[in-house]
PDB file of N, CA, C and O in Angstrom:
ATOM      1  N   MET A   1      51.821 -12.712-115.467  1.00  0.00           N
ATOM      2  CA  MET A   1      52.919 -12.142-115.003  1.00  0.00           C
ATOM      3  C   MET A   1      52.634 -10.392-114.744  1.00  0.00           C
ATOM      4  O   MET A   1      52.248  -9.546-115.550  1.00  0.00           O
ATOM      5  N   VAL A   2      53.012 -10.259-113.220  1.00  0.00           N
ATOM      6  CA  VAL A   2      53.249  -8.776-113.436  1.00  0.00           C
ATOM      7  C   VAL A   2      54.037  -7.732-113.563  1.00  0.00           C
ATOM      8  O   VAL A   2      55.105  -7.712-114.174  1.00  0.00           O
ATOM      9  N   TYR A   3      53.695  -7.139-113.179  1.00  0.00           N
ATOM     10  CA  TYR A   3      54.501  -5.950-114.221  1.00  0.00           C
ATOM     11  C   TYR A   3      54.967  -4.960-113.290  1.00  0.00           C
ATOM     12  O   TYR A   3      54.097  -4.123-113.053  1.00  0.00           O
ATOM     13  N   GLN A   4      56.006  -4.785-112.708  1.00  0.00           N
ATOM     14  CA  GLN A   4      56.374  -4.144-111.756  1.00  0.00           C
ATOM     15  C   GLN A   4      57.375  -3.180-111.857  1.00  0.00           C
ATOM     16  O   GLN A   4      58.579  -3.429-111.787  1.00  0.00           O
ATOM     17  N   ALA A   5      56.502  -1.243-112.147  1.00  0.00           N
ATOM     18  CA  ALA A   5      57.962  -0.325-112.414  1.00  0.00           C
ATOM     19  C   ALA A   5      58.896  -0.228-111.097  1.00  0.00           C
ATOM     20  O   ALA A   5      58.538  -0.142-109.922  1.00  0.00           O
ATOM     21  N   SER A   6      60.753  -0.283-111.875  1.00  0.00           N
ATOM     22  CA  SER A   6      61.590   0.335-111.247  1.00  0.00           C
ATOM     23  C   SER A   6      61.233   1.430-110.650  1.00  0.00           C
ATOM     24  O   SER A   6      61.074   1.487-109.431  1.00  0.00           O
ATOM     25  N   ARG A   7      61.070   2.408-111.437  1.00  0.00           N
ATOM     26  CA  ARG A   7      60.511   3.571-110.773  1.00  0.00           C
ATOM     27  C   ARG A   7      59.262   4.501-110.657  1.00  0.00           C
ATOM     28  O   ARG A   7      58.675   4.757-111.708  1.00  0.00           O
ATOM     29  N   ILE A   8      58.851   4.969-109.633  1.00  0.00           N
ATOM     30  CA  ILE A   8      57.629   5.770-109.769  1.00  0.00           C
ATOM     31  C   ILE A   8      58.018   6.878-109.936  1.00  0.00           C
ATOM     32  O   ILE A   8      58.895   7.554-109.397  1.00  0.00           O
ATOM     33  N   ALA A   9      56.810   7.172-111.298  1.00  0.00           N
ATOM     34  CA  ALA A   9      56.477   8.478-111.647  1.00  0.00           C
ATOM     35  C   ALA A   9      56.143   9.168-111.549  1.00  0.00           C
ATOM     36  O   ALA A   9      54.958   9.023-111.849  1.00  0.00           O
ATOM     37  N   TYR A  10      56.341  10.207-111.244  1.00  0.00           N
ATOM     38  CA  TYR A  10      55.184  11.170-110.828  1.00  0.00           C
ATOM     39  C   TYR A  10      54.940  12.383-112.125  1.00  0.00           C
ATOM     40  O   TYR A  10      55.628  12.794-113.060  1.00  0.00           O
ATOM     41  N   LYS A  11      53.691  12.647-111.637  1.00  0.00           N
ATOM     42  CA  LYS A  11      53.436  14.116-112.354  1.00  0.00           C
ATOM     43  C   LYS A  11      53.260  15.655-111.664  1.00  0.00           C
ATOM     44  O   LYS A  11      52.544  16.255-110.862  1.00  0.00           O
ATOM     45  N   SER A  12      54.336  15.846-112.484  1.00  0.00           N
ATOM     46  CA  SER A  12      53.544  17.486-112.123  1.00  0.00           C
ATOM     47  C   SER A  12      52.551  18.519-112.268  1.00  0.00           C
ATOM     48  O   SER A  12      52.101  18.931-113.337  1.00  0.00           O
ATOM     49  N   ALA A  13      52.112  19.073-110.600  1.00  0.00           N
ATOM     50  CA  ALA A  13      50.703  19.316-110.972  1.00  0.00           C
ATOM     51  C   ALA A  13      51.701  20.773-111.025  1.00  0.00           C
ATOM     52  O   ALA A  13      52.877  21.120-111.135  1.00  0.00           O
ATOM     53  N   PRO A  14      50.481  21.262-110.881  1.00  0.00           N
ATOM     54  CA  PRO A  14      50.546  23.115-111.898  1.00  0.00           C
ATOM     55  C   PRO A  14      50.329  24.052-110.427  1.00  0.00           C
ATOM     56  O   PRO A  14      49.418  24.043-109.600  1.00  0.00           O
ATOM     57  N   GLY A  15      51.515  24.791-110.513  1.00  0.00           N
ATOM     58  CA  GLY A  15      51.862  25.600-109.537  1.00  0.00           C
ATOM     59  C   GLY A  15      50.799  26.582-108.563  1.00  0.00           C
ATOM     60  O   GLY A  15      49.606  26.692-108.845  1.00  0.00           O
ATOM     61  N   ALA A  16      51.259  27.080-107.705  1.00  0.00           N
ATOM     62  CA  ALA A  16      49.722  28.046-107.085  1.00  0.00           C
ATOM     63  C   ALA A  16      49.863  29.297-108.274  1.00  0.00           C
ATOM     64  O   ALA A  16      48.800  29.793-108.647  1.00  0.00           O
ATOM     65  N   LEU A  17      51.036  29.773-108.825  1.00  0.00           N
ATOM     66  CA  LEU A  17      51.444  30.872-109.418  1.00  0.00           C
ATOM     67  C   LEU A  17      50.864  30.669-111.025  1.00  0.00           C
ATOM     68  O   LEU A  17      50.402  31.576-111.718  1.00  0.00           O
ATOM     69  N   HIS A  18      51.008  29.309-111.401  1.00  0.00           N
ATOM     70  CA  HIS A  18      50.027  29.602-113.216  1.00  0.00           C
ATOM     71  C   HIS A  18      48.819  29.012-112.746  1.00  0.00           C
ATOM     72  O   HIS A  18      48.348  28.337-113.661  1.00  0.00           O
ATOM     73  N   VAL A  19      47.759  28.945-111.220  1.00  0.00           N
ATOM     74  CA  VAL A  19      46.727  28.877-111.115  1.00  0.00           C
ATOM     75  C   VAL A  19      46.183  30.820-111.132  1.00  0.00           C
ATOM     76  O   VAL A  19      45.447  31.380-111.944  1.00  0.00           O
ATOM     77  N   LEU A  20      46.749  31.283-110.169  1.00  0.00           N
ATOM     78  CA  LEU A  20      46.287  32.451-110.373  1.00  0.00           C
ATOM     79  C   LEU A  20      46.305  33.225-110.964  1.00  0.00           C
ATOM     80  O   LEU A  20      45.491  34.148-110.977  1.00  0.00           O
ATOM     81  N   LYS A  21      47.478  33.052-111.807  1.00  0.00           N
ATOM     82  CA  LYS A  21      47.815  33.494-113.546  1.00  0.00           C
ATOM     83  C   LYS A  21      45.889  33.597-114.193  1.00  0.00           C
ATOM     84  O   LYS A  21      45.143  34.500-114.570  1.00  0.00           O
ATOM     85  N   ALA A  22      45.789  32.091-114.005  1.00  0.00           N
ATOM     86  CA  ALA A  22      43.839  32.267-114.902  1.00  0.00           C
ATOM     87  C   ALA A  22      43.170  32.485-114.706  1.00  0.00           C
ATOM     88  O   ALA A  22      42.213  32.736-115.439  1.00  0.00           O
ATOM     89  N   TYR A  23      43.255  32.532-113.480  1.00  0.00           N
ATOM     90  CA  TYR A  23      41.784  34.026-112.144  1.00  0.00           C
ATOM     91  C   TYR A  23      42.010  35.066-112.196  1.00  0.00           C
ATOM     92  O   TYR A  23      41.225  35.831-111.636  1.00  0.00           O
ATOM     93  N   THR A  24      43.036  35.546-112.801  1.00  0.00           N
ATOM     94  CA  THR A  24      43.582  37.004-112.559  1.00  0.00           C
ATOM     95  C   THR A  24      42.420  38.245-113.205  1.00  0.00           C
ATOM     96  O   THR A  24      42.001  39.263-112.654  1.00  0.00           O
ATOM     97  N   PRO A  25      42.192  37.818-114.250  1.00  0.00           N
ATOM     98  CA  PRO A  25      40.711  38.153-114.395  1.00  0.00           C
ATOM     99  C   PRO A  25      39.725  38.778-113.824  1.00  0.00           C
ATOM    100  O   PRO A  25      39.294  39.901-113.563  1.00  0.00           O
ATOM    101  N   ASN A  26      39.474  37.452-113.702  1.00  0.00           N
ATOM    102  CA  ASN A  26      37.684  37.071-112.636  1.00  0.00           C
ATOM    103  C   ASN A  26      38.285  37.927-111.857  1.00  0.00           C
ATOM    104  O   ASN A  26      37.811  39.062-111.803  1.00  0.00           O
ATOM    105  N   LEU A  27      39.456  37.602-111.076  1.00  0.00           N
ATOM    106  CA  LEU A  27      39.232  38.524-109.472  1.00  0.00           C
ATOM    107  C   LEU A  27      39.193  39.666-109.617  1.00  0.00           C
ATOM    108  O   LEU A  27      38.504  40.357-108.866  1.00  0.00           O
ATOM    109  N   ILE A  28      40.539  40.649-111.479  1.00  0.00           N
ATOM    110  CA  ILE A  28      39.995  41.974-111.107  1.00  0.00           C
ATOM    111  C   ILE A  28      38.222  42.949-111.447  1.00  0.00           C
ATOM    112  O   ILE A  28      37.632  44.015-111.279  1.00  0.00           O
ATOM    113  N   PHE A  29      38.109  41.565-112.017  1.00  0.00           N
ATOM    114  CA  PHE A  29      36.408  41.930-112.096  1.00  0.00           C
ATOM    115  C   PHE A  29      35.020  42.098-111.338  1.00  0.00           C
ATOM    116  O   PHE A  29      33.986  42.710-111.608  1.00  0.00           O
ATOM    117  N   PHE A  30      35.541  41.077-109.982  1.00  0.00           N
ATOM    118  CA  PHE A  30      34.822  40.770-109.217  1.00  0.00           C
ATOM    119  C   PHE A  30      35.155  41.549-108.084  1.00  0.00           C
ATOM    120  O   PHE A  30      34.143  41.893-107.474  1.00  0.00           O
ATOM    121  N   GLY A  31      36.150  41.926-107.615  1.00  0.00           N
ATOM    122  CA  GLY A  31      37.161  42.691-107.113  1.00  0.00           C
ATOM    123  C   GLY A  31      36.311  44.065-107.236  1.00  0.00           C
ATOM    124  O   GLY A  31      35.852  44.763-106.332  1.00  0.00           O
ATOM    125  N   ALA A  32      36.262  44.188-108.270  1.00  0.00           N
ATOM    126  CA  ALA A  32      36.013  45.493-109.180  1.00  0.00           C
ATOM    127  C   ALA A  32      34.848  46.220-108.434  1.00  0.00           C
ATOM    128  O   ALA A  32      34.648  47.294-107.866  1.00  0.00           O
ATOM    129  N   ALA A  33      34.193  45.077-108.734  1.00  0.00           N
ATOM    130  CA  ALA A  33      32.389  44.709-108.663  1.00  0.00           C
ATOM    131  C   ALA A  33      31.594  45.032-107.144  1.00  0.00           C
ATOM    132  O   ALA A  33      30.520  45.408-106.675  1.00  0.00           O
ATOM    133  N   ALA A  34      33.271  44.489-106.686  1.00  0.00           N
ATOM    134  CA  ALA A  34      32.068  44.228-105.064  1.00  0.00           C
ATOM    135  C   ALA A  34      32.716  45.160-104.078  1.00  0.00           C
ATOM    136  O   ALA A  34      32.251  45.277-102.944  1.00  0.00           O
ATOM    137  N   GLY A  35      33.999  45.968-104.561  1.00  0.00           N
ATOM    138  CA  GLY A  35      34.439  48.102-104.362  1.00  0.00           C
ATOM    139  C   GLY A  35      33.249  48.609-104.741  1.00  0.00           C
ATOM    140  O   GLY A  35      32.988  49.326-103.775  1.00  0.00           O
ATOM    141  N   GLY A  36      31.990  48.765-105.801  1.00  0.00           N
ATOM    142  CA  GLY A  36      31.374  49.380-106.223  1.00  0.00           C
ATOM    143  C   GLY A  36      30.113  49.208-105.704  1.00  0.00           C
ATOM    144  O   GLY A  36      29.276  50.107-105.782  1.00  0.00           O
ATOM    145  N   LEU A  37      29.845  47.953-105.085  1.00  0.00           N
ATOM    146  CA  LEU A  37      28.481  48.090-104.390  1.00  0.00           C
ATOM    147  C   LEU A  37      28.542  48.016-103.296  1.00  0.00           C
ATOM    148  O   LEU A  37      27.536  48.038-102.587  1.00  0.00           O
ATOM    149  N   VAL A  38      30.344  47.851-102.612  1.00  0.00           N
ATOM    150  CA  VAL A  38      30.512  48.990-101.203  1.00  0.00           C
ATOM    151  C   VAL A  38      29.873  50.432-101.587  1.00  0.00           C
ATOM    152  O   VAL A  38      28.758  50.709-101.144  1.00  0.00           O
ATOM    153  N   PHE A  39      30.454  51.194-102.270  1.00  0.00           N
ATOM    154  CA  PHE A  39      30.692  52.335-102.276  1.00  0.00           C
ATOM    155  C   PHE A  39      29.103  52.665-102.560  1.00  0.00           C
ATOM    156  O   PHE A  39      28.694  53.668-101.975  1.00  0.00           O
ATOM    157  N   THR A  40      28.211  52.002-103.329  1.00  0.00           N
ATOM    158  CA  THR A  40      26.959  52.632-103.464  1.00  0.00           C
ATOM    159  C   THR A  40      26.268  52.135-102.597  1.00  0.00           C
ATOM    160  O   THR A  40      25.283  52.835-102.363  1.00  0.00           O
ATOM    161  N   LEU A  41      26.364  50.738-101.674  1.00  0.00           N
ATOM    162  CA  LEU A  41      25.246  51.263-100.541  1.00  0.00           C
ATOM    163  C   LEU A  41      25.806  51.536 -99.004  1.00  0.00           C
ATOM    164  O   LEU A  41      25.316  51.375 -97.887  1.00  0.00           O
ATOM    165  N   THR A  42      27.162  52.064 -99.534  1.00  0.00           N
ATOM    166  CA  THR A  42      27.297  52.980 -97.929  1.00  0.00           C
ATOM    167  C   THR A  42      27.788  54.756 -98.345  1.00  0.00           C
ATOM    168  O   THR A  42      28.648  55.377 -97.721  1.00  0.00           O
ATOM    169  N   GLU A  43      26.977  55.319 -99.559  1.00  0.00           N
ATOM    170  CA  GLU A  43      27.238  56.016-100.550  1.00  0.00           C
ATOM    171  C   GLU A  43      26.290  57.094 -98.988  1.00  0.00           C
ATOM    172  O   GLU A  43      26.771  58.157 -98.595  1.00  0.00           O
ATOM    173  N   ARG A  44      25.431  56.696 -98.585  1.00  0.00           N
ATOM    174  CA  ARG A  44      24.291  57.646 -97.772  1.00  0.00           C
ATOM    175  C   ARG A  44      24.746  57.667 -96.005  1.00  0.00           C
ATOM    176  O   ARG A  44      24.259  58.273 -95.050  1.00  0.00           O
ATOM    177  N   VAL A  45      25.602  56.950 -96.094  1.00  0.00           N
ATOM    178  CA  VAL A  45      26.183  56.915 -94.666  1.00  0.00           C
ATOM    179  C   VAL A  45      27.175  58.091 -94.394  1.00  0.00           C
ATOM    180  O   VAL A  45      28.131  58.276 -95.147  1.00  0.00           O
ATOM    181  N   PRO A  46      26.939  58.875 -93.321  1.00  0.00           N
ATOM    182  CA  PRO A  46      27.557  60.551 -93.202  1.00  0.00           C
ATOM    183  C   PRO A  46      29.473  60.067 -92.896  1.00  0.00           C
ATOM    184  O   PRO A  46      30.332  60.452 -93.689  1.00  0.00           O
ATOM    185  N   LEU A  47      29.836  59.183 -91.612  1.00  0.00           N
ATOM    186  CA  LEU A  47      31.179  58.467 -91.577  1.00  0.00           C
ATOM    187  C   LEU A  47      32.094  57.840 -92.704  1.00  0.00           C
ATOM    188  O   LEU A  47      33.312  57.803 -92.533  1.00  0.00           O
ATOM    189  N   PHE A  48      31.439  57.286 -94.001  1.00  0.00           N
ATOM    190  CA  PHE A  48      31.825  57.282 -94.707  1.00  0.00           C
ATOM    191  C   PHE A  48      31.775  57.975 -95.762  1.00  0.00           C
ATOM    192  O   PHE A  48      32.683  58.125 -96.579  1.00  0.00           O
ATOM    193  N   ARG A  49      31.107  58.258 -95.776  1.00  0.00           N
ATOM    194  CA  ARG A  49      31.179  59.679 -96.953  1.00  0.00           C
ATOM    195  C   ARG A  49      32.028  60.884 -96.315  1.00  0.00           C
ATOM    196  O   ARG A  49      33.092  60.914 -96.935  1.00  0.00           O
ATOM    197  N   ASN A  50      32.014  61.536 -95.680  1.00  0.00           N
ATOM    198  CA  ASN A  50      33.202  62.114 -95.336  1.00  0.00           C
ATOM    199  C   ASN A  50      34.737  61.553 -95.562  1.00  0.00           C
ATOM    200  O   ASN A  50      35.661  62.122 -96.145  1.00  0.00           O
ATOM    201  N   THR A  51      34.724  60.263 -94.922  1.00  0.00           N
ATOM    202  CA  THR A  51      36.124  59.397 -94.832  1.00  0.00           C
ATOM    203  C   THR A  51      36.603  59.285 -96.219  1.00  0.00           C
ATOM    204  O   THR A  51      37.735  59.649 -96.536  1.00  0.00           O
ATOM    205  N   PHE A  52      35.621  58.706 -97.182  1.00  0.00           N
ATOM    206  CA  PHE A  52      36.625  58.120 -98.150  1.00  0.00           C
ATOM    207  C   PHE A  52      35.726  58.513 -99.330  1.00  0.00           C
ATOM    208  O   PHE A  52      36.266  57.951-100.283  1.00  0.00           O
ATOM    209  N   LEU A  53      34.629  59.184 -99.800  1.00  0.00           N
ATOM    210  CA  LEU A  53      33.965  59.853-101.252  1.00  0.00           C
ATOM    211  C   LEU A  53      34.518  61.372-101.311  1.00  0.00           C
ATOM    212  O   LEU A  53      35.093  61.966-102.223  1.00  0.00           O
ATOM    213  N   LYS A  54      34.079  61.856 -99.804  1.00  0.00           N
ATOM    214  CA  LYS A  54      34.921  62.902-100.328  1.00  0.00           C
ATOM    215  C   LYS A  54      36.037  63.550-100.663  1.00  0.00           C
ATOM    216  O   LYS A  54      36.209  64.695-101.081  1.00  0.00           O
ATOM    217  N   LYS A  55      37.156  62.230-100.307  1.00  0.00           N
ATOM    218  CA  LYS A  55      38.361  62.796-100.868  1.00  0.00           C
ATOM    219  C   LYS A  55      38.833  62.607-102.348  1.00  0.00           C
ATOM    220  O   LYS A  55      39.877  62.975-102.887  1.00  0.00           O
ATOM    221  N   ILE A  56      37.910  62.023-102.775  1.00  0.00           N
ATOM    222  CA  ILE A  56      38.130  61.318-104.846  1.00  0.00           C
ATOM    223  C   ILE A  56      38.729  62.918-104.882  1.00  0.00           C
ATOM    224  O   ILE A  56      38.641  63.881-104.120  1.00  0.00           O
ATOM    225  N   PRO A  57      39.308  62.690-106.043  1.00  0.00           N
ATOM    226  CA  PRO A  57      40.688  64.158-106.436  1.00  0.00           C
ATOM    227  C   PRO A  57      39.128  64.783-107.616  1.00  0.00           C
ATOM    228  O   PRO A  57      38.805  65.963-107.748  1.00  0.00           O
ATOM    229  N   VAL A  58      38.724  64.077-108.014  1.00  0.00           N
ATOM    230  CA  VAL A  58      37.926  64.930-109.595  1.00  0.00           C
ATOM    231  C   VAL A  58      36.855  64.380-109.154  1.00  0.00           C
ATOM    232  O   VAL A  58      37.768  63.660-109.558  1.00  0.00           O
ATOM    233  N   VAL A  59      35.645  63.827-108.656  1.00  0.00           N
ATOM    234  CA  VAL A  59      34.706  63.872-108.270  1.00  0.00           C
ATOM    235  C   VAL A  59      33.784  63.857-106.989  1.00  0.00           C
ATOM    236  O   VAL A  59      32.583  63.664-106.800  1.00  0.00           O
ATOM    237  N   GLY A  60      35.065  64.198-106.052  1.00  0.00           N
ATOM    238  CA  GLY A  60      34.689  64.253-104.911  1.00  0.00           C
ATOM    239  C   GLY A  60      33.689  65.827-103.736  1.00  0.00           C
ATOM    240  O   GLY A  60      33.210  66.212-102.669  1.00  0.00           O
ATOM    241  N   ASP A  61      33.982  66.038-105.004  1.00  0.00           N
ATOM    242  CA  ASP A  61      32.780  67.751-104.522  1.00  0.00           C
ATOM    243  C   ASP A  61      31.148  66.753-104.715  1.00  0.00           C
ATOM    244  O   ASP A  61      30.180  67.039-104.009  1.00  0.00           O
ATOM    245  N   HIS A  62      31.099  65.834-105.552  1.00  0.00           N
ATOM    246  CA  HIS A  62      30.011  65.663-105.009  1.00  0.00           C
ATOM    247  C   HIS A  62      28.663  64.965-104.403  1.00  0.00           C
ATOM    248  O   HIS A  62      27.433  64.995-104.449  1.00  0.00           O
ATOM    249  N   TRP A  63      29.555  64.446-103.924  1.00  0.00           N
ATOM    250  CA  TRP A  63      28.926  64.039-101.961  1.00  0.00           C
ATOM    251  C   TRP A  63      29.379  65.340-101.062  1.00  0.00           C
ATOM    252  O   TRP A  63      29.778  65.016 -99.944  1.00  0.00           O
ATOM    253  N   ASP A  64      29.391  66.550-101.301  1.00  0.00           N
ATOM    254  CA  ASP A  64      29.488  67.880-100.129  1.00  0.00           C
ATOM    255  C   ASP A  64      28.079  67.920-100.414  1.00  0.00           C
ATOM    256  O   ASP A  64      27.457  67.918-101.476  1.00  0.00           O
ATOM    257  N   VAL A  65      27.620  67.966 -98.837  1.00  0.00           N
ATOM    258  CA  VAL A  65      25.632  68.087 -98.869  1.00  0.00           C
ATOM    259  C   VAL A  65      25.531  69.670 -98.876  1.00  0.00           C
ATOM    260  O   VAL A  65      26.283  70.121 -98.012  1.00  0.00           O
ATOM    261  N   LYS A  66      24.846  70.671 -99.571  1.00  0.00           N
ATOM    262  CA  LYS A  66      24.401  71.499 -99.514  1.00  0.00           C
ATOM    263  C   LYS A  66      23.125  72.090 -99.431  1.00  0.00           C
ATOM    264  O   LYS A  66      22.753  72.366-100.572  1.00  0.00           O
ATOM    265  N   ILE A  67      22.416  72.359 -98.709  1.00  0.00           N
ATOM    266  CA  ILE A  67      21.306  72.481 -98.104  1.00  0.00           C
ATOM    267  C   ILE A  67      20.900  73.945 -97.619  1.00  0.00           C
ATOM    268  O   ILE A  67      21.044  74.498 -96.528  1.00  0.00           O
ATOM    269  N   ASP A  68      20.106  74.557 -99.328  1.00  0.00           N
ATOM    270  CA  ASP A  68      19.887  75.515 -98.817  1.00  0.00           C
ATOM    271  C   ASP A  68      18.857  76.306 -97.677  1.00  0.00           C
ATOM    272  O   ASP A  68      17.852  75.598 -97.608  1.00  0.00           O
ATOM    273  N   PRO A  69      18.766  77.031 -97.116  1.00  0.00           N
ATOM    274  CA  PRO A  69      18.592  78.064 -95.982  1.00  0.00           C
ATOM    275  C   PRO A  69      17.161  78.287 -95.916  1.00  0.00           C
ATOM    276  O   PRO A  69      16.562  78.018 -94.875  1.00  0.00           O
ATOM    277  N   GLN A  70      16.553  78.753 -96.929  1.00  0.00           N
ATOM    278  CA  GLN A  70      14.726  78.169 -96.695  1.00  0.00           C
ATOM    279  C   GLN A  70      14.552  76.475 -96.603  1.00  0.00           C
ATOM    280  O   GLN A  70      13.367  76.184 -96.764  1.00  0.00           O
ATOM    281  N   ASP A  71      15.461  75.216 -96.378  1.00  0.00           N
ATOM    282  CA  ASP A  71      14.269  74.042 -96.483  1.00  0.00           C
ATOM    283  C   ASP A  71      15.180  73.600 -94.947  1.00  0.00           C
ATOM    284  O   ASP A  71      15.277  72.403 -94.678  1.00  0.00           O
ATOM    285  N   THR A  72      15.534  74.188 -94.422  1.00  0.00           N
ATOM    286  CA  THR A  72      15.949  74.010 -92.640  1.00  0.00           C
ATOM    287  C   THR A  72      15.266  74.104 -92.004  1.00  0.00           C
ATOM    288  O   THR A  72      14.246  74.599 -92.484  1.00  0.00           O
ATOM    289  N   TYR A  73      15.205  73.804 -90.703  1.00  0.00           N
ATOM    290  CA  TYR A  73      13.494  73.397 -90.273  1.00  0.00           C
ATOM    291  C   TYR A  73      13.800  75.226 -88.526  1.00  0.00           C
ATOM    292  O   TYR A  73      12.960  75.764 -87.804  1.00  0.00           O
ATOM    293  N   TYR A  74      14.976  75.397 -88.621  1.00  0.00           N
ATOM    294  CA  TYR A  74      14.911  76.127 -87.416  1.00  0.00           C
ATOM    295  C   TYR A  74      16.022  77.641 -88.876  1.00  0.00           C
ATOM    296  O   TYR A  74      16.371  78.749 -88.468  1.00  0.00           O
TER     297      TYR A  74
END
């Protein structure tokens, strides 16, 4: 004899919010690592240095280029 269910039973799938909460620490860690990599690789680019790095409040003076007069060619 074949059993036929009178109603269809649905399982509830975990929502997107539950999945996002589970991955939040990983996303924060890898986002910070990616941001640090971008800042490290573009540190020598003058446009990036003048636009972003010099405007950091506490450590912005680190990227000021100070060349002694004896070191210039002219």
